[in-house]
C-alpha positions as CSV (number, residue, x, y, z in Angstrom):
1,M,0.0,0.0,0.0
2,P,1.6,3.3,-1.0
3,L,2.1,6.0,1.5
4,L,0.4,9.3,0.6
5,S,1.0,12.7,2.0
6,N,-0.8,16.0,1.2
7,R,1.9,18.1,2.9
8,K,3.7,20.5,0.6
9,Q,7.5,20.0,0.6
10,D,9.5,23.0,1.6
11,Q,10.4,25.0,-1.4
12,K,13.7,26.7,-1.1
13,V,14.4,29.9,-3.1
14,K,17.5,32.0,-3.5
15,V,17.2,35.8,-3.3
16,T,19.9,38.1,-4.8
17,F,20.1,41.7,-5.8
18,A,22.2,43.1,-8.7
19,N,22.0,46.0,-11.2
20,G,18.8,47.4,-9.7
21,L,17.0,44.1,-9.8
22,L,15.7,41.6,-7.4
23,F,16.3,38.0,-8.5
24,V,14.4,35.1,-7.2
25,E,15.6,31.6,-8.1
26,K,13.2,28.7,-7.4
27,A,14.2,25.2,-6.4
28,D,13.7,24.0,-10.0
29,G,16.3,26.5,-11.2
30,K,13.8,29.0,-12.8
31,Q,14.6,32.6,-12.1
32,Q,12.5,35.7,-12.1
33,A,13.8,39.3,-12.0
34,F,11.9,42.2,-10.6
35,P,13.0,45.9,-11.0
36,L,13.7,47.4,-7.6
37,E,11.9,50.5,-8.7
38,W,8.7,48.5,-8.3
39,F,9.5,48.1,-4.6
40,P,10.7,51.5,-3.2
41,K,11.2,50.0,0.3
42,L,13.6,47.4,-1.2
43,L,15.3,50.0,-3.4
44,N,16.2,52.2,-0.4
45,A,16.7,49.3,2.1
46,T,20.0,48.4,3.8
47,D,21.7,45.1,3.1
48,E,20.6,44.0,6.6
49,E,17.0,44.7,5.8
50,R,17.2,43.0,2.4
51,E,18.8,39.9,4.0
52,D,15.9,39.5,6.5
53,W,13.3,37.6,4.5
54,E,11.3,34.4,4.7
55,Q,9.6,32.3,2.1
56,T,5.8,32.1,2.2
57,D,3.4,30.0,0.3
58,K,2.9,32.7,-2.4
59,G,6.4,34.4,-2.5
60,I,8.7,36.0,0.0
61,N,8.2,38.4,2.9
62,F,10.9,40.9,3.8
63,T,10.3,41.0,7.6
64,K,12.0,44.2,8.6
65,L,10.4,46.1,5.7
66,D,6.9,44.7,6.1
67,L,7.0,43.9,2.3
68,K,5.6,40.9,0.5
69,V,6.7,39.9,-3.0
70,D,4.5,37.3,-4.7
71,F,5.8,35.2,-7.6
C-alpha cells in the first residue's frame, strides 16, 4: 500500500540583488527578475533589511520592511 501525503514540501528559493533588480531563483532553477523601482522599500533598504526575508506559500516576505513579493 503506497504511503500518501498532502503536505507540501519545503520550497527553497534564492534571493539576490544586482544592477537594480531583485532576482528570485526557485528550487527548480527557474529565475525571475523584478525591478527594484517596483518596490521602493527594497530600493532604499540596507543590506541587513534585504537579507531578513522568509519564504511564504505565495512568495517572499521581507520581515523588517513589512513587504511581500509574490511570484
